[in-house]
C-alpha positions in Angstrom: 110.1 122.3 201.0 111.0 125.8 203.2 113.9 125.5 205.0 115.2 128.2 206.8 117.9 130.4 204.6 118.9 132.3 207.7 122.9 133.0 207.9 123.9 130.4 210.6 125.6 132.9 212.5 123.8 136.5 213.8 126.4 139.2 214.7 126.8 139.5 218.5 125.6 143.0 218.6 121.7 143.6 217.6 120.8 146.1 215.1 119.5 149.4 215.6 116.2 149.8 213.4 113.3 151.9 213.1 111.7 149.0 215.2 114.2 148.4 217.6 115.4 151.9 218.6 115.4 152.8 222.1 113.7 156.0 222.2 113.4 156.4 226.0 114.9 155.3 228.8 117.8 154.6 226.7 120.2 153.6 230.1 117.9 150.3 230.1 118.8 149.2 226.8 121.6 146.7 225.6 122.5 145.8 222.4 124.2 142.4 223.2 122.9 139.6 221.5 123.7 137.6 224.7 121.3 139.7 227.0 118.6 138.3 224.3 119.7 134.9 224.5 119.7 135.3 227.9 116.1 136.4 228.6 114.9 133.7 225.8 116.5 131.0 227.9 115.2 132.0 231.0 111.4 131.6 230.2 109.2 129.6 227.8 106.0 131.3 227.5 105.9 134.4 225.1 103.3 136.8 223.5 102.5 136.9 219.8 101.3 140.3 218.5 99.9 140.1 214.9 97.2 141.3 213.0 94.2 138.6 212.2 91.2 139.7 210.0 92.3 143.5 210.4 92.0 143.3 214.3 95.2 143.0 216.4 95.2 140.1 218.7 98.2 139.1 221.6 98.5 135.5 222.2 100.5 133.9 224.5 102.4 130.5 223.1 105.2 128.6 224.0 108.6 128.6 222.4 112.3 127.0 221.9 115.1 128.7 220.1 118.4 127.8 218.1 121.3 130.3 217.3 119.2 132.2 214.3 115.4 131.7 215.1 112.7 131.2 217.6 109.9 128.4 217.0 107.0 129.0 218.3 103.3 127.6 217.8 101.6 130.1 215.6 97.9 128.6 215.0 96.0 132.1 214.9 99.2 134.0 213.6 99.1 131.5 210.4 95.3 132.7 209.5 96.8 136.1 208.8 100.1 134.4 206.9 97.9 132.6 204.7 96.2 136.0 203.6 99.5 137.9 203.6 102.8 136.2 203.7 104.5 139.6 204.1 102.8 140.3 207.5 105.2 141.2 210.0 104.6 140.2 213.7 106.2 141.3 217.3 107.4 139.0 220.2 107.7 139.9 223.5 109.3 137.7 226.4 109.0 139.1 230.1 110.6 138.5 233.4 109.3 140.6 236.5 111.9 140.3 239.2 109.8 142.4 241.8 108.6 145.5 242.7 110.4 148.8 243.4 108.7 150.9 246.0 109.6 154.8 246.4 108.5 157.3 248.5 106.3 158.3 246.0 103.7 157.0 244.0 105.0 159.0 241.0 108.3 156.7 241.3 107.2 153.4 242.0 108.6 150.7 239.3 109.1 147.4 238.1 112.6 145.4 237.9 112.4 143.4 234.9 113.9 142.2 231.8 112.5 141.8 228.4 112.8 141.0 224.7 110.7 142.1 221.5 111.7 140.3 218.4 110.7 141.7 215.0 110.0 140.3 211.7 108.3 138.5 209.6 107.5 134.4 210.6 107.5 131.5 208.0 105.4 128.5 208.5 107.7 125.6 208.8 106.1 122.8 206.6 109.0 120.6 206.1 108.5 117.4 208.0 112.1 116.9 209.4 112.7 120.6 210.3 109.2 120.9 211.8 110.2 117.8 214.1 113.5 119.8 214.9 111.7 122.6 215.9 109.2 121.0 217.7 112.2 119.0 219.6 113.8 122.9 220.2 110.1 124.1 221.5 109.9 120.8 224.0 113.3 120.5 225.4 113.3 124.6 226.4 110.2 123.9 228.2 110.8 120.5 229.4 114.4 119.1 229.2 114.9 115.9 228.6 110.6 115.3 227.7 111.3 114.9 224.2 113.1 111.1 224.8 110.8 109.9 227.4 107.7 111.1 226.1 106.0 109.3 222.6 106.8 111.8 219.9 104.6 113.4 217.4 102.7 111.0 214.7 102.5 112.3 211.2 99.0 113.4 211.5 100.0 115.2 214.5 102.6 116.8 213.0 100.3 117.8 210.0 98.1 119.3 212.4 100.3 121.3 214.1 101.5 124.7 213.1 104.9 125.9 213.6 106.4 129.7 212.9 110.2 130.1 212.5 110.7 133.7 213.3 114.6 135.1 212.6 116.6 136.8 215.6 117.8 139.1 213.6 116.0 141.8 214.7 115.3 142.3 218.2 115.2 145.1 221.1 116.2 144.2 224.7 115.2 146.3 228.3 116.1 145.5 231.5 115.5 147.6 235.2 117.5 146.8 238.2 118.0 148.6 241.1 116.5 150.2 244.4 113.9 153.8 244.1 115.5 156.6 242.9 114.1 159.0 245.2 116.3 158.1 248.2 118.4 161.5 247.5 115.3 163.9 246.8 112.9 165.7 248.9 110.9 162.7 249.4 113.5 161.0 251.9 112.5 163.2 254.8 108.9 161.5 254.9 110.4 159.0 257.0 108.2 156.0 255.0 110.0 153.0 253.9 111.0 152.6 250.5 113.1 149.1 248.7 112.3 146.6 246.4 110.3 143.8 247.3 111.8 141.0 244.4 110.0 138.2 243.1 110.8 134.6 242.0 109.2 131.6 240.5 110.0 128.4 241.8 108.7 124.6 240.4 106.8 123.0 242.8 106.4 119.0 243.4 104.8 117.1 240.2 101.6 116.2 240.5 100.5 112.9 238.6 97.6 112.5 236.5 94.5 111.1 238.2 94.5 108.2 235.7 97.9 107.3 236.2 98.3 103.4 237.3 100.1 103.7 240.7 104.0 103.1 240.9 104.7 104.9 237.8 107.0 107.6 239.3 108.3 111.4 238.1 111.8 110.6 236.1 114.6 112.5 237.4 114.2 115.3 234.9 110.9 116.1 236.3 111.0 115.1 240.1 114.4 117.4 240.1 113.0 120.5 239.0 111.0 121.0 242.0 111.8 123.7 244.3 114.6 125.0 241.7 114.1 128.3 240.3 112.3 129.1 236.8 113.6 131.9 235.2 
């Protein structure tokens, strides 16, 4: 039994540590936990950075969260944890909101929202907690799907590696706004400058070719078509 022992409530401000301190572009940083949660809630794919057999790896995977922990698939990381239960990882979530196209290439940039979570994950082995974590993960990506689809069998549950990572230590940065050279010498160049926004929307559900005729997507899936993701 390895139920989590983290506090039920984390402080509203993110702590400043050696790993989370904003060393450059500090004005883009945030210490508000609410900003961290908003970034996590806007996505469902993260990148897990871990050292496996002495080699660094960055693995994309899906995630879900509660108020104190991030739950994610982590079979690759589990190989590292088997050798070193104190091995730290870094998880990142990034949303690209558009390009910043300035008058000079040097001033070009990206508008974005990003979060980095640091810590030592633990493998979730308690069956009840694993089910809870998988439900959080599933509902985060596709709300309503846990109660619609068949849930994991015991065999499937045993074959699934789920990691829990505390949200106690994290770093948040965002970049918004227009180019910064509008009042400089390059303004006289007479070329266009501004933002090129990027948005992602869900498409129309596409049925499995083997699906029998007459089975329509449920409302929680069909209703996402055309809506914005992130």
